[in-house]
N, C-alpha and C positions, 0 to 999 in steps of 0.2 A: 511662929511661922508654920504654915501648913506644910507637911512633908510632901516632897515631890514623888509622884508615882508613875510618871510617863516613862516609857521604854521605846527606844528605836531599835527595830530588828532589821538586819541586813542579810540577804541571802544572794551572794554572787554566783551566777551560773555561767556556762560557757558563752552564751549569747544573750543573757539577760542579767539584770540586777533587780531583785525584788526587795522592796522595802515596805515597812508598815510602822505606824506609831500606835501605841496602846496606852490607855489611861486606866489604871486598876484592871488591866487585862481586857478592857473593852476597846475594840478597834475604833480608832479615830479616822484613819484613812490608810489605804494600801495602794501600791502602784507597782506594776511590772514594767521596767525600762528595757526595751528591746534594742539590742546593738546590731549593727551591720557586721556580719562575720568578716567581710573583706576589710573593713575599717580596722577591726581588732587585729587581723592578721598582719597588717602593716606595722603594728606596734611591736611585733616580735613576742618576747616573753610576756606571759600573763601579768607579771609584776610591773611591766611598763604601762599597764592599763589603769594603775591606781588613781592618778590625778584625773584622768578622763572620767572614770566612774564616780569619783568623789564629787566632781563638779555637777554631774547629773543628779546625784542624790540631793545635793544642796538646792539645785533648781526645783526639784519636786517639792521639797519642804517649803521653799519660798512660794511656789505656785499655790500651795495649800494654806498659805499664810500661817505656817506653824512657827511658834517661837521656841527655839531650842533651849531657852533658859528653863523650860518646864521639864527637861529630861532628867531622870534619876540615874539612867544607865543606858549604854549602847551594847547590843549583843549581836553577834554574827555567827553564821554557820562555821563550824570548825573545819580546818584543812587537813591535809594528808601528811601527818607526822606519825610514823610508825612508833607505837608504844604509848600513845595517848590512851587515857581511860575514859569511861563514860562520865557524863555530867559536865560541869562548867569549869573553865579555866579563866582566871583573871589574865587579861592580855598585858604583856610586858614587852619591852624591846627585844628581850631574849627569845620570846615566843615568836615574835614577828620575823626575826632573823632565821629561826629554825624552819619556818614555813618556806623560806626561799632556798633551803638546802637542796641542791640538785640530786642528792641521794634519795629524796622522797619523790613519790609519784607526782607528776605535775597535774594540778587540778584547780579549777576556777575557785573552789571553796577556800583554797589556801590564801586568797586575797582578803578573806573576811576579817582576819585578825588585825591586819594593818589598817583596813578601812575603819573598823570599830575604834581602834586605838587613836588614829589621827582625828577622828570626829570627837571622841570623848575627852582627850587630853586638854584642849583649850578651854573646855567647859568645867574642868576639875571634877569629872564624874568617872566612875569605873567603866571599863570596857571588858566584855567577856566573849569567849566563844563557848558554844554549848553543843555537846554530843557530836563530836567530830566523826566523820565517816570511818576513821580508824579507832574510834573509841570503844574497842572491845577489850575484854580482859580474859583472853583465852586460857583455859587450863593448860598446864605445862605439857600434858600428854597430847593435847590437841595441836600444839605447835610443831610436833614432830612430823615432818613432811614426807619422809620416805627416802630422802637423799641428804646426807650429812651436811652438805654445803648450803642447804636451803632450809630456812625456818618459816613456817606458816605464820602470817600475821592476820589478825581479824580485819575485815573490810566489808562493811555492809551498810544498809540504810538505817544507821543508828538513830538519827534524830526522829524519824517518823515511827520506827518500831518501838523505841522506848516511850515516846509520847503516847502511842496507842496502848502500850502495856499499862501505863499510868491511868489512862482513861478507862480501860477495862477494870482496873483495880477500884477506881472510884465508883464505877457502875455496880459492882458487886459488894461494895463496902469493905474492901481489903486494900492494904498497902501493896503497891507493886513490888516492894522489896520483900514481901512475904510469899510471892508467887513464883512458880515455875511455868514459863510460857514458851511456846514455839511460835514465832511470828514471821510470816511470809509477807514481805513488801513486794508488790507486783506492779511495776510500771514499765518504762522503757528498759530498765534493768530489773532483774528479779533476784532478791537474796532471801535466804531463810536463816533465822538465827535462834539460838537457844538462850533464853533468859533465865538465869537461876538467881533468885532473890535479888533482883536488881542489876545483875551483871550479865553481859553477853559472854558466855563461856566457850562458844563455838559457833561457826557459821558456814553456810554454803554460799559462796560469793559468785560474782559474774564470770570468774574464770575456772571455777571448780564445782559450780552448782547447776541449777536448771538453766536451760536456754530461755531467752526472753524475746520480746519483739525485735531487738536489734543487737543482741549479744549471744555468743555461742554457748556459754556455759562450759561445763567440763567436756572435753573431747578426749577420746582415747589417745594416749601419748604417742603410741607408735604411728597412728594415722596422722597425727598433727606434725610429728617430726618429719615424716615423708613429705608432707605438703610444704613445710618450711624450707626443706632442702631440694625442692623440685625445680628451683630456679624461676618459678612463676612470680614470687613475691619478695620484696625487700623486707627488712625487719619492721620498718614503719608500716608497710602495707599489711603485714601479718598482724600487727597490733590492731590495726583498723578493722581487720576481719573479726577479731575477738570482740571488740567493743565498737559497734557502729554498722557493721555489715554482716553480722551473724544472726542467728535465730530466725524469726518469722520472715524478716526482710530478705534473707538469703534464699528461702524456699518459695516465698509467695510474692515478693516485691513490695510488700506493704508493712508498716509498723503499727498501724491502728487496728486494734482488735475488733472494732466495730466493722471495719471493712472485711476482715477475715470472716466474721460471722455472716455478713451479707453473702460472701462467696459460698459459704456452706449452705445457706438458705437456697441459693441458686443451683445447688447440686454438685458443687466442686468437691469431689471425694478426697483429693490430695490436701486441700485446705482443711478438711475435717480431720484427716489423719495427723497433720502437723500440729494443728491446734490442740488435739487431744494429747499428742506427745509432749507438748509444753506443760499441760496440766499434770500429766503423768510424772514428768520430771520434778515438778514442784512437790508432788505428793511423796516421791522417793526421797527428796531432800528433807521433808518433814519427818519421814521415818528415820532418816539418819540422825536428826537432832534429838529424837527420843532416846537414842543411845547416850548422848551427852548428858541428858537429864536422868539417866538410868531408869527410864520409864515413869518417873514421877512428874506427870504433866497435868497442870491445872486446866489449861486451855490451849487450843491452837487458834491463832488469830490470822485471818486473811485480810490484808489491808493494801492500800495503794489504789491507783486509778483502775486497774483491771479488776479489782474486787467489786466494782459496780456491775460486772458482767455476771448475771445469774447462771448463764450457760457454763462459763469457765469455772466459777466456784463450785458449781454442782459436780463437774467432772473431778475436781480435786477431792471434794467430799466423798464421792463414790469410791475413790481409790484409798482415801486415808481415814475413813470413818471409824475403823477399828483402833485408831491410834489415840483417840481422845475427843473431848468436846470441841467442836469447831464453831468459831464465832466469826461472823463477817463484819468488818469495820472498814468500809470502803473510804477511799480518798486519803488526803493528807492535808495538813495545815502547818507547814514547817515554820512559817513566820510566827504564828501563835505559840507553837512549841518552843521556839527560841525565847519568846517573851516570857512564857511561863517559867522556863529555866532561870532566866535572869531575875524574875520576880521572887522566886523561891530563895535565891541567893541573897538578894539585898534585904529580904525580910527575915533572914536568919533561919529559914526552914531547911536549907541545904548548904553545905559548905562548898566553897570553890577551891580548886586546886591551883598551884602555881608551877609552871613548867621550869 
């Protein structure tokens, strides 16, 4: 009997569910299912959306006349469990329950484990999550926050940054696990991470790193504390300021960098200043990550959607050119990255973990 090679990849987002099927890592079809935010809101907890999203996934597969009997595995984006490591985890009921723990940050990706498990179990095939957002392995010294009651945990764009690190390794004929890389993922959120021999050992995240199109990045604590206790914002509103209403949108009212660049072309000096400030902050975070790697940096990779902007990457390069070789690898392909991770696991090229 011919071995099955098909993989179903699932990436649940706040208002979308992206799926794709691959055969020997060749794309068969891909679909982005868009959800009405108001409809989702009526369901309450994200975990009340499971059946709704599962039916839509099955509908897409049926519309594409895809026979699920061909699947060898199902893989989903990993969720927000503090302490997960990079790479793949085989999904178990224990992992699914841990995703629902209210102590963990609520995030749409946490639905991925249950969706993959529920799809794979009746077929008798394995389900995996791969490169969770929390899949960092911070050095112990990096976990020290500066306040004894709080410990820093890693949280960044693990899936795309590790995938691009592996792609870069392939391009130069080296194993990603042999390299020291600093990788800046630049999209709606921006994170910068230090990759040492295949592990993310430190990062600058959305709440302590550079600002982004819709996130504040790190803000001086004294100023932030005064704002929080000013009576203007509730706790929930303050959280929304950090992720959703900060960064470019707070200054310029837009989140699309192409619109910002158009403003600059039209002579908007404030737009030029704020845009350069965002690039400046990315460069500062890159410099910070050189310390984590003790200056041993094989390459600095700029990736994500904003890396398509020659103007923005040029500003980062100007500020950070003394820090090492800068490589532009724009965009992201998270569904393919998920499929590649599962493919390596089921073919014995990479071990999977169990939570």
